[in-house]
C-alpha positions in Angstrom: 0.1 0.0 0.1 1.5 3.5 -1.0 1.2 6.5 1.0 -1.4 7.8 -1.6 -3.5 4.8 -1.4 -3.3 5.0 2.4 -4.9 8.4 2.5 -8.1 6.9 1.2 -8.1 5.0 4.5 -9.2 6.5 7.9 -7.3 9.9 8.3 -5.4 8.4 11.6 -3.5 6.1 9.5 -2.7 8.5 6.7 -1.4 11.0 9.3 0.8 8.1 10.9 2.4 7.1 7.7 3.1 10.8 6.5 5.0 11.3 9.9 6.8 7.6 9.7 10.1 9.2 8.4 10.3 11.9 11.1 9.7 8.8 13.6 12.6 6.8 12.3 15.2 9.5 11.9 15.9 9.5 15.8 16.3 5.8 16.1 18.5 5.8 13.0 20.7 8.6 14.5 20.9 6.7 17.7 22.1 3.5 16.1 24.9 5.3 14.3 25.9 6.8 17.5 26.4 3.4 19.0 28.3 2.1 16.2 30.5 5.0 16.1 31.0 5.2 20.0 30.2 1.9 21.6 29.7 1.8 25.2 32.7 1.1 27.3 33.5 -2.5 28.0 33.8 -3.2 31.8 34.4 -6.9 31.6 37.9 -7.8 33.2 38.9 -4.2 33.3 42.6 -4.2 34.0 43.8 -2.5 37.1 44.8 1.1 36.7 42.7 1.4 33.4 39.5 3.2 33.5 36.6 1.1 31.7 35.9 4.0 29.2 39.4 4.1 28.0 39.2 0.5 26.5 37.3 1.8 23.4 40.6 3.8 22.6 42.9 0.6 22.4 44.2 0.4 19.1 47.5 -1.6 18.4 46.4 -4.6 20.8 43.5 -5.3 18.6 45.1 -7.5 16.0 47.3 -9.4 18.6 44.2 -10.0 20.7 42.3 -11.3 17.6 45.1 -13.6 16.7 45.5 -15.0 20.0 41.6 -15.6 20.5 41.5 -17.2 16.8 44.3 -19.7 17.8 42.9 -20.6 21.1 39.5 -21.1 19.5 40.8 -23.7 17.1 39.0 -27.0 17.8 41.4 -29.8 19.1 38.5 -32.3 20.7 39.9 -31.6 24.2 43.1 -33.8 23.4 45.4 -31.2 22.3 45.9 -27.6 21.6 46.9 -25.1 19.1 49.6 -22.4 19.8 50.7 -19.0 18.0 54.1 -20.5 17.1 52.9 -23.9 16.1 52.8 -25.3 12.8 50.7 -23.8 10.0 48.2 -26.2 8.0 48.0 -26.1 4.2 44.8 -24.0 4.5 46.6 -21.5 6.6 45.1 -22.4 9.9 46.9 -23.2 13.2 47.7 -27.0 13.4 46.9 -29.0 16.6 49.4 -30.4 18.8 48.1 -33.6 20.2 48.4 -35.3 23.6 50.1 -38.4 23.9 48.6 -41.3 21.9 46.1 -38.9 20.0 46.5 -38.1 16.3 44.4 -36.6 13.6 43.6 -33.0 12.4 41.6 -32.3 15.5 43.4 -34.9 17.9 40.1 -36.9 18.0 42.0 -40.2 16.9 43.1 -42.4 19.8 45.9 -44.9 18.8 45.3 -48.5 19.5 47.8 -50.1 21.8 49.6 -46.9 22.5 51.9 -46.9 25.6 50.9 -44.7 28.6 53.6 -42.1 29.1 54.4 -41.5 32.7 58.1 -40.6 32.4 58.5 -37.0 32.5 57.5 -34.4 35.1 55.5 -32.1 32.7 53.1 -30.2 35.0 50.3 -30.2 32.4 47.7 -31.0 35.0 47.4 -27.2 35.7 46.7 -26.5 31.9 42.8 -26.7 32.5 43.2 -24.2 35.4 44.7 -21.4 33.1 42.3 -22.2 30.4 39.7 -21.3 32.8 41.4 -18.0 33.7 42.6 -17.3 30.1 41.3 -13.5 30.6 43.1 -12.9 33.8 46.5 -14.6 32.9 46.8 -13.2 29.3 49.9 -11.0 28.7 50.0 -8.5 25.7 53.5 -7.3 25.0 54.5 -4.3 22.8 57.2 -4.6 20.1 59.3 -2.1 22.1 59.0 -3.7 25.7 62.1 -4.1 27.5 64.5 -3.9 24.7 67.3 -2.8 26.8 69.6 -5.2 28.6 68.4 -3.4 31.8 65.4 -3.4 33.8 64.2 -1.4 36.9 66.2 -3.7 39.3 69.8 -4.5 39.9 71.3 -7.6 38.4 68.7 -7.9 35.4 65.4 -8.4 37.7 62.1 -6.9 38.0 61.6 -5.3 41.4 57.8 -5.9 40.8 58.2 -9.3 40.2 60.6 -9.7 43.4 58.1 -8.0 45.5 55.4 -10.2 44.4 57.3 -13.4 45.0 57.9 -12.1 48.5 54.1 -11.6 48.8 53.5 -15.2 47.4 55.6 -17.0 50.0 53.9 -14.9 52.7 50.6 -15.5 51.7 51.1 -19.4 51.3 53.3 -19.7 54.3 55.9 -22.0 52.5 59.2 -19.9 53.1 60.5 -16.9 55.1 62.1 -14.3 52.8 62.2 -11.4 55.2 66.1 -10.1 55.4 67.1 -12.4 52.9 68.0 -11.9 49.0 66.5 -13.4 46.0 68.0 -14.1 42.7 66.4 -15.3 39.4 67.6 -18.0 37.1 66.4 -19.7 34.0 64.6 -22.4 35.9 66.0 -24.1 39.0 68.3 -26.0 36.6 70.7 -23.0 35.9 70.6 -22.1 39.7 71.7 -25.6 40.9 75.3 -25.3 39.3 75.3 -21.6 39.9 74.9 -22.2 43.6 77.7 -25.1 43.6 80.1 -22.7 41.9 79.2 -19.9 44.2 79.7 -22.1 47.2 82.8 -23.8 46.1 86.4 -22.0 46.9 87.6 -19.5 44.3 90.1 -20.6 41.6 92.7 -18.5 43.4 91.8 -19.9 46.9 94.8 -21.1 48.8 92.7 -23.8 49.9 93.3 -27.3 48.1 89.9 -28.7 49.1 87.3 -29.3 46.7 83.8 -29.0 47.2 82.1 -32.6 47.5 78.7 -32.4 46.3 76.4 -35.2 47.5 72.7 -36.3 47.9 70.5 -38.9 49.6 69.1 -41.7 47.6 66.7 -41.6 46.0 67.8 -38.1 44.4 66.7 -35.8 41.4 69.1 -37.3 38.9 69.9 -33.7 37.7 72.2 -33.2 40.6 74.9 -35.5 39.5 74.3 -35.4 35.9 74.9 -31.5 35.9 77.7 -31.8 38.2 79.6 -34.3 36.1 78.8 -32.4 32.9 79.9 -29.0 34.2 82.8 -30.4 36.0 85.1 -27.8 37.5 88.2 -27.4 39.3 86.3 -26.3 42.4 83.8 -29.2 43.0 83.1 -32.6 42.0 80.2 -35.1 42.5 81.1 -37.5 45.5 77.9 -39.8 45.6 75.5 -40.6 48.4 75.4 -38.9 52.0 75.0 -42.4 53.4 78.7 -43.2 52.2 80.1 -40.2 54.1 77.6 -40.4 57.2 79.1 -43.8 58.1 81.4 -43.6 61.2 84.2 -45.5 59.1 84.1 -42.6 56.5 83.1 -39.6 58.5 84.3 -36.6 56.8 87.1 -34.5 58.2 86.3 -31.1 59.7 88.2 -29.4 57.0 86.0 -31.2 54.2 83.8 -29.0 52.1 80.4 -30.8 51.6 77.6 -29.2 49.4 74.5 -31.4 49.9 71.3 -31.3 48.0 68.2 -31.8 50.1 65.0 -32.3 48.0 61.9 -31.5 49.9 59.3 -32.8 49.3 61.7 -35.4 47.8 61.4 -36.4 44.1 60.5 -39.1 43.5 59.1 -40.3 47.0 57.2 -37.0 48.1 58.4 -37.1 51.7 59.6 -34.2 53.5 63.6 -34.6 54.0 66.2 -32.9 56.4 69.9 -32.6 55.8 72.2 -35.8 56.9 75.7 -34.7 57.0 76.6 -32.5 60.1 78.3 -29.1 58.9 77.5 -29.5 55.3 76.5 -26.4 53.2 72.6 -27.4 52.4 71.0 -26.3 49.2 67.3 -27.1 49.8 65.5 -27.8 46.5 61.8 -26.7 47.3 60.3 -27.2 43.7 57.5 -29.3 45.2 56.9 -27.4 48.6 53.6 -25.9 47.6 50.3 -26.9 48.8 49.0 -28.9 45.7 52.0 -31.2 46.0 52.6 -31.4 49.8 51.4 -30.4 53.0 53.1 -27.3 54.5 53.7 -28.0 58.2 55.5 -24.4 58.5 57.5 -22.0 56.6 61.0 -23.1 55.6 63.7 -20.9 56.9 66.9 -22.3 55.4 69.9 -20.3 54.2 69.5 -21.5 50.6 66.1 -22.2 49.2 65.4 -22.9 45.5 62.0 -22.8 43.8 60.6 -23.0 40.3 57.7 -21.7 38.5 57.6 -25.0 36.4 56.1 -26.6 39.4 54.3 -23.4 41.1 52.1 -22.5 38.0 53.1 -25.3 35.6 54.6 -23.1 33.1 57.6 -25.3 32.6 58.6 -23.7 29.1 58.7 -20.2 30.6 62.0 -21.3 32.5 61.9 -19.4 35.4 63.5 -20.3 39.1 64.7 -18.2 41.8 66.6 -18.8 45.0 66.1 -17.3 48.4 69.5 -16.6 50.0 70.5 -15.5 53.6 74.3 -15.0 53.0 75.2 -11.6 51.2 78.7 -13.2 50.1 77.0 -16.2 48.3 74.5 -13.7 46.8 76.9 -11.5 45.2 78.9 -14.6 44.0 75.8 -15.9 42.4 74.8 -12.8 40.9 78.3 -12.4 39.3 78.1 -16.0 37.8 74.7 -15.4 36.3 75.8 -12.1 35.0 78.6 -13.8 33.0 76.7 -16.7 32.1 73.5 -15.4 30.8 72.9 -11.7 31.8 69.7 -12.5 33.6 66.7 -14.2 32.9 64.6 -13.1 29.7 62.6 -9.8 30.5 59.8 -11.2 28.6 59.7 -14.5 30.7 59.8 -12.0 34.0 56.6 -10.2 32.7 54.7 -13.3 32.0 55.7 -14.9 35.3 54.5 -11.5 37.2 51.2 -11.7 35.6 50.9 -15.3 36.6 52.0 -14.6 40.5 49.6 -11.7 40.5 46.5 -14.1 39.6 47.7 -16.8 42.0 48.0 -14.2 44.9 44.7 -12.8 44.0 43.1 -16.0 44.2 44.9 -17.5 47.7 42.4 -19.3 49.8 39.5 -18.1 47.6 37.5 -19.5 45.1 39.4 -20.7 42.0 42.5 -20.9 44.2 45.2 -22.7 42.0 46.5 -24.7 45.1 43.1 -25.9 45.7 42.5 -26.9 42.3 46.0 -28.8 42.1 45.5 -30.5 45.3 42.0 -31.7 44.3 43.4 -33.1 41.1 46.5 -34.7 42.1 44.9 -36.2 45.5 42.2 -38.0 43.3 44.7 -39.2 40.8 46.9 -40.7 43.9 43.7 -42.2 45.4 42.9 -44.0 42.1 46.5 -45.3 41.5 46.8 -46.3 45.2 43.3 -48.3 45.1 44.5 -50.3 42.1 48.0 -51.0 43.3 46.6 -51.9 47.1 45.1 -55.0 45.6 48.4 -56.0 44.0 51.1 -58.6 45.3 53.2 -57.9 42.5 53.8 -54.1 42.7 53.8 -51.7 45.8 53.6 -48.1 46.1 55.2 -45.5 48.7 53.4 -45.0 52.0 52.3 -41.3 52.4 50.2 -40.6 55.6 47.9 -37.8 55.9 49.6 -34.9 57.2 48.4 -31.4 58.8 48.9 -28.4 56.5 48.8 -24.9 57.7 47.8 -23.5 54.1 44.4 -25.5 54.3 44.4 -25.4 58.0 43.6 -29.4 58.4 44.9 -32.8 58.0 45.3 -33.5 54.2 45.3 -36.6 52.2 48.6 -37.2 50.1 48.8 -35.4 46.7 52.3 -36.3 45.4 53.6 -35.3 42.1 54.9 -39.1 41.6 54.0 -42.8 42.2 57.3 -44.5 43.3 56.6 -48.1 42.5 58.4 -51.2 43.6 58.4 -54.6 42.0 58.0 -57.1 44.6 58.5 -60.4 42.9 61.9 -61.9 42.8 62.0 -62.4 39.0 61.0 -58.6 38.3 64.6 -57.4 38.5 64.0 -54.5 36.2 60.7 -52.8 37.0 60.8 -50.2 34.4 61.0 -53.0 31.8 58.5 -55.0 33.5 56.0 -52.0 33.2 57.1 -51.2 29.6 56.1 -54.6 28.4 52.7 -53.8 29.8 52.4 -50.5 27.9 53.6 -48.0 30.7 56.6 -45.8 30.1 58.2 -44.8 33.5 61.6 -43.6 34.8 63.9 -46.5 36.2 65.0 -46.1 39.9 68.6 -46.6 38.5 69.0 -43.2 37.7 67.8 -41.9 41.1 70.4 -44.3 42.4 67.9 -46.6 44.1 68.2 -49.8 42.1 66.5 -51.3 39.3 63.6 -52.6 41.3 62.0 -49.2 41.6 60.5 -46.8 39.0 58.8 -43.5 39.0 55.6 -42.6 37.5 54.6 -39.0 36.7 50.9 -38.0 38.0 51.2 -34.4 36.7 50.7 -34.8 33.0 47.5 -34.3 31.2 44.1 -36.1 32.2 44.4 -38.1 29.1 48.1 -39.6 30.1 46.7 -40.1 33.5 43.4 -42.1 32.3 45.6 -44.3 30.2 48.1 -45.0 33.1 45.2 -46.2 35.2 43.9 -48.3 32.5 47.2 -50.0 31.7 47.6 -50.5 35.5 44.2 -51.9 35.8 44.7 -54.4 33.2 48.2 -55.4 34.4 47.1 -55.9 37.9 43.9 -58.0 36.8 46.2 -60.6 35.4 47.8 -61.4 38.6 47.0 -64.7 40.0 45.0 -64.4 43.5 47.2 -64.7 46.4 47.2 -68.1 48.3 46.3 -67.9 51.8 48.5 -70.4 53.9 46.9 -71.8 57.1 48.7 -71.4 60.0 
């Protein structure tokens, strides 16, 4: 119906149609204004930025869109795509699949694939960060920290140092007051840097070498790295038990550097030094509430921590050591300056963001320690239940323990299962498990013997599910134990 035709209708309709353009005009103007000047976005507004200023952001848009596009790639829950990953022929980012999964979208489970429980890759925390993608994201400008220097001495971020102290205080796992903090490229770099800093100088009049020791089972990196980076000031001298015996008690002039891993890798138990008078490096990689009870803050002279096990970001290669002695602190900084000129400033920025998120959630909803503890305690419980019915395999015994962080007695949640083959004929436990489709880490390299082997409980959920399936099948093949009447 045209306006001319409508005017033959009742007068009210004719008048309405003639005014229709005037009624539409305000709505059209309002719509255009909204498109040109959208309302401010208030969701997840970063601290220090007024919400209305978010609409003025310019150069971050493309980077954000690129990151969102890669994160949205469908990998069927069995893999993930990365900004620096391979690109498919159609230009899309390719999925990198979990162990035993293949296919364009990682949806294909390979038959008869071995469960890989070898490495300590902390991917059990990946779902936590996927749930907190907005809070933990970092956008870095092309001119971010181009200089060798940063705002602190010795190439460290003062803000990150401050937040690490706040984190230890909030968690209650270490005393940092009155102590120095040094950054390293993971705890791995710090181990040898500390050994060198604690050993006599090259020009020292002392002819005594530093004897590096640890108690079995110990983290293999201590020996492997000390042997590889063999210096004139130190050497690997094996087990503390060899020196603690009365017949081989060290002389007062002997210089011993003792590694103490607490909680221990692989057993998960809290440890103390063995040799009286030794200089102790306390490796506290797993002294966090998701892996272990925290009875009290550690207040040792040298304490090493790593972000690999705190947040799970192993690839960022960030560790730190808390040191009491100023002389050791200065020697350590000197070594790191000559070795690498400090940790990547990009890494420090990312770790700062992660630590801020962790601190903000401490003992609140979405606490990473509660998430991690719940995940690992359930995994431990399932594995323990399967092996408790076995006469062929046994698992380390870990009793419930009081934790000051959770303010309660809590069940174990170790990072590793320490398995022993009980049958006389099973002399190589890792080989026995491998035959059953389980890849583990032999106890030989922990200097504990071949009857022991280590299982990682901190990999992906896919890895853990497959590990439990393989063990269920293996234990179910055991013949029932025969009860002998007394």
